[in-house]
Structure formats: structure tokens, C-alpha cells
KEKE-3310 file (N, C-alpha, C; in steps of 0.2 Angstrom, whole numbers, plus 5000, padded with zeros to 4 digits):
npx = (4937:4940:4933:4936:4933:4920:4921:4929:4923:4914:4923:4928:4930:4937:4949:4952:4955:4967:4975:4977:4983:4994:5001:5000:5007:5019:5027:5035:5041:5045:5037:5026:5013:5018:5024:5013:5005:5012:5012:4999:4997:5006:4999:4986:4991:5000:5013:5028:5038:5035:5041:5039:5039:5043:5035:5028:5037:5049:5048:5050:5062:5072:5068:5076:5088:5093:5095:5108:5113:5121:5129:5120:5117:5101:5083:5068:5052:5035:5029:5017:5014:5014:5028:5035:5039:5051:5058:5064:5074:5081:5085:5096:5106:5104:5098:5082:5071:5060:5044:5030:5013:4996:4981:4969:4971:4979:4991:5007:5013:5018:5024:5031:5041:5049:5054:5064:5073:5091:5108:5112:5100:5093:5083:5064:5050:5036:5019:5006:4992:4980:4972:4973:4981:4996:5002:5006:5011:5015:5026:5034:5040:5047:5056:5063:5069:5077:5086:5082:5077:5060:5053:5036:5026:5015:5008:4997:4987:4985:4978:4972:4970:4980:4977:4985:4989:4987:4977:4983:4982:4989:4993:4994:5009:5016:5019:5032:5051:5050:5038:5030:5020:5010:5003:4997:4985:4976:4974:4966:4970:4973:4983:4985:4992:5010:5015:5022:5027:5036:5037:5041:5047:5058:5070:5085:5084:5075:5081:5090:5085:5077:5089:5094:5084:5085:5098:5106:5110:5112:5117:5117:5122:5134:5137:5136:5133:5128:5113:5097:5085:5071:5054:5040:5029:5022:5009:5002:5003:4994:4983:4983:4980:4968:4961:4965:4956:4946:4947:4945:4931:4929:4937:4928:4915:4920:4922:4907:4902:4910:4905:4891:4896:4900:4888:4879:4888:4890:4893:4892:4895:4905:4912:4923:4924:4933:4943:4941:4953:4954:4962:4967:4960:4951:4954:4950:4957:4958:4943:4943:4940:4941:4940:4932:4933:4930:4930:4941:4945:4934:4925:4928:4929:4915:4911:4917:4910:4897:4902:4908:4924:4938:4949:4965:4976:4986:4994:5005:5019:5030:5041:5040:5042:5051:5062:5065:5068:5076:5088:5085:5072:5056:5043:5031:5035:5028:5014:5001:5002:5005:4992:4982:4985:4980:4968:4961:4953:4948:4935:4927:4931:4929:4926:4915:4904:4888:4871:4865:4874:4882:4872:4872:4883:4887:4876:4878:4888:4887:4876:4886:4893:4885:4881:4891:4889)
npy = (5022:5010:4995:4983:4976:4970:4964:4954:4946:4939:4929:4923:4911:4903:4910:4910:4898:4896:4904:4899:4885:4889:4892:4880:4873:4879:4884:4897:4906:4907:4895:4881:4887:4901:4894:4889:4900:4907:4898:4897:4913:4913:4905:4913:4925:4921:4923:4918:4915:4922:4930:4931:4944:4956:4968:4981:4991:4986:4977:4983:4989:4980:4973:4984:4983:4970:4972:4977:4992:5007:5019:5034:5031:5035:5033:5032:5039:5042:5057:5060:5050:5038:5041:5030:5025:5033:5034:5022:5022:5033:5028:5020:5025:5028:5040:5048:5051:5061:5062:5070:5066:5059:5069:5062:5049:5048:5041:5038:5049:5044:5051:5061:5051:5049:5061:5062:5052:5049:5048:5041:5035:5020:5013:5012:5015:5012:5018:5008:5016:5019:5009:5004:5000:5008:5013:4999:4993:5003:5009:4996:4996:5009:5004:4994:5000:5008:5000:4998:4994:4988:4991:4987:4996:4989:4990:4996:4989:4976:4961:4968:4968:4969:4972:4970:4976:4967:4957:4950:4946:4953:4951:4965:4968:4958:4961:4969:4969:4966:4965:4973:4971:4975:4971:4978:4980:4988:4986:4979:4966:4961:4961:4956:4965:4968:4965:4960:4956:4951:4949:4941:4933:4930:4919:4921:4933:4930:4921:4931:4940:4933:4929:4942:4946:4938:4940:4940:4927:4912:4897:4892:4905:4908:4922:4930:4942:4959:4961:4959:4960:4951:4947:4938:4933:4919:4919:4930:4926:4914:4920:4928:4918:4913:4923:4926:4919:4925:4937:4939:4941:4953:4963:4964:4968:4981:4987:4988:4996:5008:5009:5014:5025:5032:5033:5043:5053:5059:5068:5079:5096:5101:5091:5077:5059:5045:5040:5027:5016:5012:4999:4994:4985:4991:4988:4996:5002:5014:5026:5039:5056:5071:5087:5102:5120:5119:5122:5110:5107:5114:5105:5091:5093:5094:5082:5077:5080:5073:5061:5054:5048:5056:5056:5062:5059:5062:5075:5080:5083:5072:5081:5091:5088:5091:5082:5078:5088:5095:5106:5102:5104:5113:5122:5121:5113:5101:5101:5094:5085:5093:5101:5090:5087:5098:5094:5083:5070:5055:5043:5033:5016:4999:4982:4981:4991:4996:4999:5008:5013:5019:5029:5038:5042:5050:5057:5066:5070:5078:5086:5095:5100:5108:5117:5125:5132)
npz = (5058:5054:5056:5066:5076:5074:5064:5069:5076:5068:5063:5074:5081:5071:5072:5085:5085:5077:5084:5096:5093:5088:5102:5108:5101:5104:5093:5089:5082:5065:5062:5057:5055:5048:5036:5032:5029:5020:5010:5004:5002:4991:4982:4979:4976:4965:4964:4963:4974:4991:5005:5020:5030:5044:5044:5033:5029:5030:5023:5011:5012:5014:4999:4992:4997:4994:4978:4976:4977:4978:4988:4983:4972:4963:4966:4961:4965:4972:4978:4982:4996:5008:5021:5023:5011:5004:5016:5018:5005:5010:5022:5017:5011:4999:4986:4987:4974:4972:4961:4952:4953:4945:4942:4942:4946:4957:4958:4955:4942:4924:4915:4925:4928:4916:4915:4927:4926:4925:4922:4935:4940:4945:4952:4951:4962:4961:4968:4974:4976:4990:4984:4969:4956:4949:4933:4926:4914:4907:4915:4917:4904:4904:4913:4907:4895:4901:4910:4923:4939:4946:4961:4968:4978:4986:4997:5000:4993:4991:4982:4972:4954:4939:4922:4908:4890:4882:4886:4896:4914:4931:4949:4958:4967:4960:4947:4944:4948:4960:4975:4987:5002:5016:5033:5041:5055:5049:5036:5020:5020:5035:5049:5066:5074:5068:5052:5034:5019:5006:4988:4974:4957:4952:4957:4961:4966:4978:4986:4992:4996:5007:5014:5018:5027:5035:5046:5035:5033:5027:5029:5045:5058:5049:5041:5028:5022:5025:5034:5040:5054:5052:5053:5051:5064:5072:5077:5070:5057:5059:5061:5049:5040:5042:5038:5025:5017:5017:5008:4995:4998:5006:4999:4991:4998:5002:4989:4987:4996:4992:4981:4985:4990:4980:4971:4981:4979:4967:4954:4962:4962:4972:4975:4969:4966:4970:4954:4944:4938:4922:4919:4931:4944:4958:4974:4986:4999:5004:5005:4995:4994:4983:4986:4981:4983:4996:5014:5023:5034:5042:5038:5042:5057:5058:5055:5063:5075:5073:5076:5064:5059:5049:5038:5034:5020:5010:5020:5019:5005:5002:4997:5006:5020:5033:5036:5024:5015:5001:4992:4978:4975:4977:4985:4975:4965:4962:4957:4955:4967:4978:4977:4980:4993:4998:4996:5000:5006:5016:5020:5032:5028:5028:5030:5036:5035:5033:5024:5033:5040:5030:5024:5036:5037:5021:5022:5032:5026:5014:5020:5030:5019:5009:5019:5020:5009)
capx = (4938:4940:4928:4941:4929:4915:4925:4934:4916:4912:4929:4932:4931:4944:4955:4954:4958:4973:4981:4979:4986:5002:5002:4999:5014:5025:5033:5031:5044:5046:5032:5021:5008:5021:5024:5006:5002:5017:5011:4994:4998:5008:4995:4982:4995:5001:5019:5032:5041:5033:5045:5036:5044:5041:5031:5028:5044:5055:5048:5052:5070:5075:5071:5081:5095:5094:5096:5115:5112:5127:5126:5120:5112:5093:5078:5062:5046:5031:5030:5012:5014:5017:5034:5039:5041:5055:5062:5071:5079:5086:5089:5100:5110:5101:5096:5077:5069:5052:5041:5023:5007:4991:4976:4964:4971:4984:4995:5012:5015:5022:5028:5036:5046:5053:5057:5067:5078:5097:5112:5111:5095:5096:5074:5058:5046:5028:5014:4999:4990:4973:4971:4973:4988:4999:5003:5012:5014:5021:5032:5038:5041:5051:5062:5066:5071:5084:5089:5080:5073:5055:5049:5030:5023:5007:5006:4987:4983:4984:4972:4969:4972:4981:4977:4989:4986:4986:4974:4987:4981:4993:4990:4998:5015:5017:5023:5039:5054:5050:5034:5030:5014:5010:4997:4995:4979:4970:4976:4962:4972:4977:4983:4982:4998:5013:5019:5023:5029:5038:5036:5046:5045:5065:5075:5092:5081:5071:5087:5096:5080:5077:5095:5095:5079:5087:5104:5111:5112:5109:5119:5117:5129:5138:5135:5138:5132:5124:5107:5093:5081:5063:5052:5032:5029:5017:5003:5001:5003:4989:4978:4981:4982:4962:4958:4966:4952:4940:4951:4939:4924:4931:4935:4919:4911:4923:4919:4901:4905:4911:4899:4886:4898:4901:4880:4879:4891:4888:4890:4891:4899:4910:4916:4927:4924:4939:4943:4944:4959:4951:4966:4967:4952:4952:4951:4947:4960:4953:4940:4948:4937:4945:4936:4934:4931:4927:4935:4942:4944:4927:4920:4930:4923:4907:4909:4918:4903:4894:4905:4910:4930:4939:4957:4969:4980:4994:4993:5012:5019:5037:5048:5039:5043:5057:5066:5067:5069:5080:5088:5084:5064:5054:5036:5028:5035:5025:5008:4996:5003:5002:4985:4979:4987:4976:4959:4959:4950:4946:4930:4927:4932:4930:4921:4906:4900:4881:4867:4861:4879:4883:4867:4873:4889:4885:4871:4882:4895:4883:4874:4892:4897:4881:4882:4896:4888)
capy = (5022:5003:4991:4977:4972:4966:4958:4949:4943:4934:4924:4922:4903:4902:4914:4907:4891:4897:4906:4892:4881:4892:4893:4873:4872:4884:4885:4906:4910:4902:4889:4879:4893:4904:4891:4888:4906:4909:4892:4900:4918:4911:4903:4916:4929:4918:4924:4911:4917:4925:4930:4936:4949:4959:4973:4983:4997:4981:4973:4987:4991:4972:4973:4989:4979:4966:4975:4980:4999:5010:5026:5040:5028:5037:5029:5037:5038:5048:5062:5060:5043:5039:5041:5025:5023:5037:5033:5016:5025:5037:5025:5015:5030:5030:5046:5049:5057:5062:5064:5071:5061:5061:5070:5058:5041:5049:5036:5040:5050:5041:5057:5062:5048:5048:5066:5061:5048:5053:5041:5038:5031:5014:5010:5015:5012:5015:5015:5006:5020:5018:5002:5005:4999:5013:5011:4996:4993:5009:5007:4993:4997:5011:5001:4989:5004:5011:4993:5000:4987:4991:4988:4989:4998:4988:4990:4997:4986:4968:4959:4971:4966:4974:4971:4972:4978:4960:4955:4948:4950:4949:4955:4970:4965:4954:4963:4973:4963:4964:4968:4973:4972:4977:4968:4982:4981:4991:4984:4975:4958:4964:4954:4958:4968:4970:4959:4961:4952:4952:4944:4940:4927:4929:4914:4923:4939:4928:4917:4934:4943:4927:4929:4947:4946:4932:4942:4939:4922:4906:4892:4895:4907:4910:4929:4933:4949:4962:4958:4963:4953:4955:4941:4937:4929:4914:4921:4934:4921:4911:4925:4930:4913:4913:4931:4927:4916:4930:4944:4944:4943:4959:4967:4966:4973:4987:4991:4989:5004:5014:5012:5018:5033:5036:5037:5046:5059:5060:5075:5086:5104:5103:5084:5073:5055:5041:5038:5020:5016:5006:4993:4989:4984:4994:4986:5001:5003:5019:5030:5047:5061:5075:5091:5110:5124:5116:5122:5103:5106:5115:5098:5086:5095:5093:5076:5073:5080:5067:5053:5052:5048:5057:5056:5066:5055:5064:5082:5085:5079:5070:5083:5098:5086:5094:5078:5077:5094:5096:5110:5100:5104:5120:5122:5124:5110:5097:5105:5092:5083:5100:5101:5085:5087:5102:5094:5075:5069:5049:5043:5027:5011:4995:4977:4980:4996:4994:5005:5013:5019:5023:5034:5042:5047:5052:5063:5072:5075:5083:5093:5099:5105:5113:5122:5130:5135)
capz = (5049:5051:5063:5066:5081:5071:5058:5070:5079:5061:5061:5081:5082:5068:5074:5092:5087:5075:5089:5101:5090:5089:5107:5110:5098:5105:5089:5089:5076:5060:5063:5052:5055:5044:5030:5028:5026:5013:5002:5003:4998:4982:4977:4978:4971:4957:4964:4965:4980:4995:5009:5027:5035:5049:5042:5025:5030:5032:5015:5006:5015:5010:4992:4990:5000:4989:4971:4977:4975:4981:4990:4979:4966:4963:4967:4960:4968:4972:4982:4986:4996:5017:5020:5023:5004:5002:5022:5016:5001:5013:5027:5015:5008:4991:4982:4984:4968:4972:4957:4955:4952:4941:4948:4943:4949:4962:4957:4950:4934:4921:4912:4928:4929:4912:4916:4931:4924:4925:4923:4942:4943:4946:4951:4952:4967:4961:4975:4971:4982:4990:4980:4962:4954:4945:4926:4929:4910:4904:4920:4917:4898:4905:4916:4902:4891:4906:4913:4929:4942:4949:4967:4969:4985:4986:5005:5001:4988:4990:4979:4966:4949:4934:4915:4900:4883:4878:4891:4903:4920:4936:4954:4963:4971:4955:4941:4945:4949:4968:4976:4995:5005:5023:5035:5046:5056:5046:5028:5018:5023:5040:5056:5074:5076:5063:5046:5030:5015:4999:4980:4967:4954:4953:4962:4964:4971:4983:4990:4994:5002:5014:5018:5022:5032:5043:5049:5030:5033:5024:5033:5053:5060:5044:5040:5020:5020:5031:5035:5046:5057:5049:5051:5053:5069:5070:5079:5066:5051:5060:5060:5041:5036:5042:5035:5017:5011:5016:5007:4990:4999:5009:4994:4987:5005:5001:4984:4989:5001:4988:4975:4988:4990:4972:4970:4985:4980:4960:4951:4966:4962:4977:4977:4966:4969:4966:4948:4942:4931:4919:4918:4937:4949:4965:4981:4990:5005:5008:5001:4996:4991:4981:4988:4978:4987:5003:5020:5024:5041:5046:5037:5047:5062:5057:5054:5070:5078:5073:5077:5060:5057:5042:5039:5027:5017:5014:5021:5017:5001:5003:4997:5008:5026:5036:5036:5016:5012:4999:4988:4972:4976:4979:4985:4967:4959:4962:4960:4958:4973:4981:4976:4983:4999:5001:4995:4998:5013:5015:5023:5033:5021:5030:5026:5040:5033:5030:5022:5041:5041:5025:5024:5038:5034:5016:5024:5035:5023:5011:5024:5032:5013:5007:5025:5018:5003)
cpx = (4940:4937:4932:4937:4925:4918:4927:4927:4913:4917:4933:4933:4938:4950:4957:4958:4965:4978:4983:4984:4994:5005:5004:5006:5020:5029:5031:5036:5046:5042:5029:5018:5012:5022:5018:5004:5006:5014:5005:4993:5002:5003:4989:4985:4997:5010:5023:5036:5037:5037:5041:5040:5039:5036:5033:5036:5050:5055:5051:5060:5075:5075:5075:5086:5097:5097:5103:5117:5117:5125:5125:5115:5103:5088:5072:5055:5042:5032:5025:5011:5013:5025:5037:5044:5049:5060:5068:5076:5082:5091:5097:5106:5109:5100:5088:5077:5062:5050:5034:5020:5001:4984:4970:4964:4974:4988:5002:5012:5019:5027:5033:5041:5051:5057:5064:5073:5085:5101:5112:5105:5094:5086:5070:5053:5040:5023:5009:4993:4981:4971:4969:4980:4990:4999:5008:5016:5018:5026:5037:5042:5048:5058:5067:5073:5078:5087:5088:5076:5068:5053:5042:5030:5017:5006:4997:4983:4983:4979:4968:4973:4973:4980:4981:4985:4984:4982:4976:4984:4987:4990:4996:5002:5019:5021:5030:5044:5054:5043:5033:5022:5015:5003:4996:4987:4973:4969:4969:4964:4976:4978:4982:4989:5003:5016:5018:5024:5032:5038:5040:5045:5054:5070:5081:5090:5080:5077:5090:5091:5078:5084:5097:5090:5081:5096:5109:5115:5109:5111:5119:5124:5136:5135:5140:5138:5127:5118:5103:5090:5074:5060:5043:5032:5022:5011:4999:4999:4996:4983:4976:4979:4970:4958:4961:4961:4946:4943:4945:4934:4925:4934:4930:4915:4914:4921:4911:4899:4904:4906:4894:4889:4896:4893:4879:4882:4891:4887:4889:4896:4905:4914:4919:4926:4931:4938:4946:4949:4957:4956:4969:4960:4954:4950:4948:4951:4957:4950:4941:4943:4943:4940:4937:4931:4926:4932:4934:4943:4939:4923:4920:4927:4918:4906:4910:4912:4898:4894:4906:4918:4932:4944:4960:4976:4982:4993:4999:5015:5027:5042:5047:5041:5050:5061:5068:5068:5075:5082:5086:5075:5061:5046:5035:5028:5033:5017:5003:4996:5001:4996:4979:4979:4983:4969:4957:4955:4945:4941:4931:4927:4932:4926:4914:4903:4892:4876:4865:4868:4882:4878:4868:4877:4887:4879:4874:4887:4891:4880:4879:4895:4892:4878:4886:4896:4882)
cpy = (5015:4999:4984:4972:4968:4962:4950:4944:4938:4929:4922:4918:4902:4905:4913:4902:4892:4899:4902:4887:4882:4890:4885:4870:4873:4885:4893:4910:4904:4895:4889:4885:4898:4901:4890:4894:4908:4905:4896:4907:4917:4908:4906:4923:4928:4920:4918:4912:4922:4924:4933:4939:4952:4964:4976:4989:4992:4978:4978:4990:4985:4971:4978:4986:4975:4967:4978:4985:4999:5016:5031:5038:5031:5033:5035:5034:5044:5051:5063:5053:5045:5038:5036:5022:5028:5035:5028:5017:5030:5033:5020:5018:5031:5038:5046:5054:5057:5064:5066:5065:5064:5063:5066:5052:5043:5045:5041:5042:5047:5046:5061:5057:5046:5055:5066:5056:5053:5046:5037:5034:5024:5010:5015:5011:5015:5013:5015:5011:5019:5011:5001:5002:5004:5009:5008:4994:4997:5010:5002:4991:5002:5008:4996:4994:5006:5006:4997:4992:4992:4986:4992:4991:4995:4987:4992:4994:4979:4965:4961:4970:4971:4969:4974:4973:4973:4957:4951:4953:4948:4954:4961:4966:4960:4955:4966:4966:4961:4966:4968:4974:4972:4974:4971:4981:4983:4991:4978:4967:4961:4960:4959:4963:4970:4964:4962:4956:4954:4946:4945:4933:4926:4922:4916:4929:4936:4925:4925:4939:4938:4929:4936:4948:4940:4934:4941:4933:4916:4898:4897:4897:4909:4917:4930:4937:4953:4962:4962:4956:4956:4948:4940:4931:4924:4917:4925:4931:4916:4915:4926:4924:4911:4918:4931:4923:4921:4936:4945:4945:4951:4964:4969:4968:4981:4990:4991:4995:5008:5015:5014:5026:5037:5039:5042:5054:5062:5065:5080:5092:5103:5096:5080:5067:5051:5040:5031:5019:5009:4998:4991:4990:4989:4992:4991:5002:5009:5021:5036:5052:5066:5083:5098:5114:5122:5119:5113:5102:5108:5107:5094:5088:5093:5086:5073:5075:5075:5059:5050:5052:5052:5058:5061:5063:5058:5071:5086:5081:5078:5077:5093:5094:5090:5089:5077:5083:5095:5102:5109:5104:5111:5119:5125:5118:5104:5098:5101:5087:5088:5101:5095:5083:5091:5101:5087:5074:5059:5048:5035:5023:5005:4988:4977:4985:4995:5000:5010:5019:5022:5031:5040:5048:5051:5058:5067:5073:5080:5088:5098:5102:5110:5119:5127:5133:5137)
cpz = (5048:5058:5062:5072:5078:5066:5062:5074:5072:5060:5069:5081:5077:5070:5081:5090:5083:5081:5094:5099:5089:5097:5110:5106:5101:5100:5087:5084:5070:5059:5059:5049:5048:5037:5026:5026:5019:5008:5000:5000:4994:4979:4977:4975:4964:4958:4965:4972:4985:5001:5015:5031:5040:5048:5034:5025:5028:5025:5010:5006:5012:5004:4990:4991:4995:4983:4972:4975:4980:4983:4986:4973:4969:4963:4965:4962:4969:4977:4987:4991:5003:5017:5021:5016:5001:5009:5020:5012:5005:5018:5023:5010:5001:4992:4981:4979:4968:4962:4958:4952:4948:4944:4946:4947:4956:4964:4953:4942:4929:4916:4916:4928:4923:4912:4921:4930:4922:4924:4929:4942:4941:4948:4952:4956:4967:4967:4972:4976:4981:4989:4976:4961:4948:4939:4926:4921:4906:4911:4919:4909:4899:4909:4912:4899:4893:4909:4920:4932:4946:4955:4967:4977:4985:4991:5005:4996:4986:4986:4973:4961:4941:4925:4911:4895:4880:4881:4898:4909:4926:4944:4955:4967:4966:4949:4940:4948:4957:4969:4985:4997:5013:5025:5042:5047:5052:5037:5027:5020:5029:5046:5062:5077:5069:5059:5040:5025:5007:4994:4975:4964:4952:4960:4965:4968:4978:4990:4992:4999:5008:5016:5022:5028:5037:5044:5042:5032:5032:5028:5040:5055:5054:5039:5034:5019:5025:5030:5039:5050:5057:5049:5054:5058:5068:5071:5072:5058:5052:5058:5051:5038:5036:5037:5028:5013:5012:5012:4999:4990:5004:5005:4991:4992:5002:4994:4983:4991:4996:4984:4979:4989:4986:4971:4974:4983:4972:4957:4956:4965:4967:4978:4969:4969:4965:4959:4947:4937:4928:4917:4925:4940:4954:4971:4987:4999:5007:5001:5000:4990:4988:4981:4985:4981:4993:5009:5023:5032:5044:5045:5042:5054:5063:5057:5062:5076:5078:5074:5071:5060:5050:5041:5032:5025:5010:5015:5019:5012:5005:5003:5001:5015:5027:5034:5027:5012:5010:4993:4981:4972:4980:4980:4977:4962:4959:4962:4959:4964:4979:4982:4980:4990:5004:5000:4996:5007:5011:5022:5027:5029:5024:5028:5030:5039:5030:5027:5027:5040:5035:5023:5029:5038:5027:5018:5025:5031:5017:5015:5026:5026:5010:5014:5024:5014:5004)
residu = (MET:VAL:ASP:LEU:GLN:THR:GLN:TYR:GLN:HIS:ILE:LYS:SER:ASP:ILE:ASP:LYS:GLY:ILE:GLN:ALA:VAL:ILE:ASP:SER:ALA:SER:PHE:ILE:LYS:GLY:PRO:ALA:VAL:SER:SER:PHE:GLN:LYS:ASN:LEU:GLU:ASN:TYR:THR:GLY:ALA:LYS:HIS:VAL:ILE:PRO:VAL:GLY:ASN:GLY:THR:ASP:ALA:LEU:GLN:ILE:ALA:LEU:MET:ALA:LEU:GLY:LEU:LYS:PRO:GLY:ASP:GLU:VAL:ILE:THR:PRO:THR:PHE:THR:PHE:ILE:ALA:THR:ALA:GLU:VAL:VAL:ALA:LEU:LEU:GLY:LEU:THR:PRO:VAL:VAL:VAL:ASP:VAL:ASP:TRP:ASP:THR:MET:ASN:ILE:SER:VAL:ASP:SER:ILE:ARG:LYS:ALA:ILE:THR:PRO:ARG:THR:LYS:ALA:ILE:VAL:PRO:VAL:HIS:LEU:PHE:GLY:GLN:CYS:ALA:ASP:MET:GLU:ALA:ILE:MET:SER:ILE:ALA:GLN:GLU:HIS:ASN:LEU:TYR:VAL:VAL:GLU:ASP:ALA:CYS:GLN:ALA:ILE:GLY:ALA:GLU:TYR:THR:PHE:ALA:ASP:GLY:THR:LYS:LYS:GLN:ALA:ALA:THR:ILE:GLY:HIS:ILE:GLY:CYS:THR:SER:PHE:PHE:PRO:SER:LYS:ASN:LEU:GLY:CYS:TYR:GLY:ASP:GLY:GLY:ALA:ILE:PHE:THR:ASN:ASP:ASP:GLU:LEU:ALA:ALA:GLN:MET:ARG:ALA:ILE:ALA:ASN:HIS:GLY:MET:VAL:ILE:ARG:TYR:HIS:HIS:ASP:GLN:VAL:GLY:VAL:ASN:SER:ARG:LEU:ASP:SER:ILE:GLN:ALA:ALA:ILE:LEU:ASP:VAL:LYS:LEU:PRO:GLN:LEU:ASN:GLU:TYR:ILE:ALA:ALA:ARG:GLN:LYS:ALA:ALA:ALA:TYR:TYR:ASP:HIS:ALA:PHE:ALA:ASN:HIS:GLU:HIS:ILE:LEU:ILE:PRO:VAL:ARG:ASP:GLU:ARG:SER:THR:HIS:VAL:PHE:HIS:GLN:TYR:THR:LEU:ARG:LEU:LYS:ASP:VAL:ASP:ARG:ASP:ALA:LEU:ARG:GLU:ALA:LEU:ALA:ALA:ALA:GLU:ILE:PRO:ALA:MET:VAL:TYR:TYR:PRO:ILE:PRO:LEU:HIS:MET:GLN:LYS:ALA:TYR:GLN:ASP:SER:ARG:TYR:GLN:VAL:GLY:ASP:PHE:PRO:VAL:ALA:GLU:LYS:LEU:ALA:ALA:CYS:VAL:LEU:SER:LEU:PRO:MET:HIS:THR:GLU:LEU:ASP:ASP:GLU:GLN:LEU:GLU:TYR:ILE:THR:THR:HIS:VAL:LEU:GLN:ALA:ILE:ASP:ALA:GLN:HIS)
# end
């Protein structure tokens, strides 16, 4: 699904130098490499504050901890997403309130958000799924109307740009009160281990989250609140600092591959290609098809026989997961998410795809689907 080895070969010299510099300095924790990457990421995204942390899940948890929410407070999030989005809500004793998504963009449904708000609602966590932003202008308007916090889960969408009705442009993770991202190796900006970051333009929230990420500590050994231990180590920061200047190039390569897929599958009666939201660029963390009248398992088996990986993100919506079953929700309550879970298929998507590989993949996808009909 991702060719990290070939990508590494293109930047090997700089990566090796960055790692060696950290080893030579022995500044493995909170060293200069972390400070450098933090500043460069602030410059890239336009965020006033970037707080590097251990992973994307930590970023979400620390963000919610900083909001001062109390057990039982409700947090709205889509039911069609990776589990971490709701996991951190549940871990903090908050109440996850899941809602449906839009069929076209697969992002959180604004109408569903409106219907889910109660007097206990305190925050919305929209997920920028697969690489394009949710409808943030509408979400921020709802949040302002109801005095709610917005924490963007931008773990799949770093570098995506959202355009407001007045022409203002902002990057994913910099629109809400807080934004979160992951540097998992397969991400568009990925390290060689775990890593994540939190974004905010609010000075007070930034100070709060820095303290929480550092055991609740501002002054050494003075713990004013309960915190966690979450930090981006220096070696991972050095790797990310090398890759960050390549990010726009990486995004363009993914968009080029997506355009090839689009052309190959356009107007096919059994395939719906990803819909681009006109308000957001799409950075294609995943290229996800929606299949019509196709045996997905048989298609995956046919592709696997041709040594083509294909993944289902995500086969079970949150409200149907055993750990999150809730008497408030029944099968059938979120028809769009349930339909997507049954029909989506993601194809290989990375920076190193060439036309020969793309032709091989698309030919086998089309042949396997045609063989079913």
C-alpha cells in the first residue's frame, strides 16, 4: 500500500545525516531537532503553536484533556472513522456521540451534527477522512452558535487546504480551536516510528497542552494538574524535518496517481471514484473507491493473487464495534456509514507510484470486476 523503502532512497543522505546528528549530540529527548521541526511545521501550516507529541492518538487525548470537560460531557464524532477518534473520548470518561457521514465525501455530515446536539454537548471532533477537509465553515458556525469546542482530527489530511466562502484559506488542523495529526510512517508526512502533533492559535490552550503532555508540569517537579508523558523523540523529529520540505511534492505525486486512477475508472458502472469537495484540496492519504454490485472479498482475492494490496478502511462503523455498543444506537441508525463500510476499497497510494504500476493495478481491478459480471 505504501512504498517507504523507495521513498527513503531518494532522501537517504539527508535522513542519515539527520539521524547521525542526533546520535552525535546525544540530545534524544526534546533536543534541537524537535525545536527545529516544530518551528518549521508552524511556518508550513500557519499555526501559531505546534506541540509535538508521541502519536496522533495522544494528540487527540491531550487536546480533549485541555478543554476541561467533565465525565458525561458529550463529544460528537463520525461513526465512520478509525477507532482512535472515539477511543480517547471514552478513555476520558466523556460520552461519544456518533453521527453519520456524507455519501459523497465520506466526511462527517453537518446535518447529523445539528441533530445530535444536546445541552450536554461540549465538543465536535470532525475527521478529515482520507485526505480532504470536512465542511469546516459550517462546523465552526454550528460550534459558535452552541458555544462548542472543535478539535480537528487531521491525522489523514496534513497539507490539505480549506477555502472559506470569503476566499480565506486555512490548512487542515488550523481551523478549529485545536487540531491534531499523526506522523505514523504511512502518513503523507510520516516518520520512521510513532509521532504526532497538536496545533492551536490559542495561547492559553497551547500552554495547557504543553503542560499536560509533560506530566502536567510547567516548573520542573511542580505538577499542577494530571498529565501524561507524550513527546516526539529527536530522531523522529530529525526525519520529519527532512521530509517536511518534500511534503508538497509528495502531495502532488499522490494527486497525480489519483488522477490516473480517476481516468481509468471514470464512468464505470460498478465503481464510484472519490468525490472532491470544491472547498478543500485532497491530499489522498488514501484512494478509496465505492463499489456497486461487486463482491469485494472476491475482488481483494483477485488483486492479492496479482500481488496488489487493497484495504478496507473501515469495515465496521464505530456504533457496531463491540467495545462501543450502546443502547442509544442500533444497526440501521447510520445508513450511509453502514453502506460505506460494506462497499469501500482503498488501492495502493503513495509517492512512488509510476504509470507502469498504476496501469498494472487498474487493469487488474477492471478485469476482476468485469469477471464478476
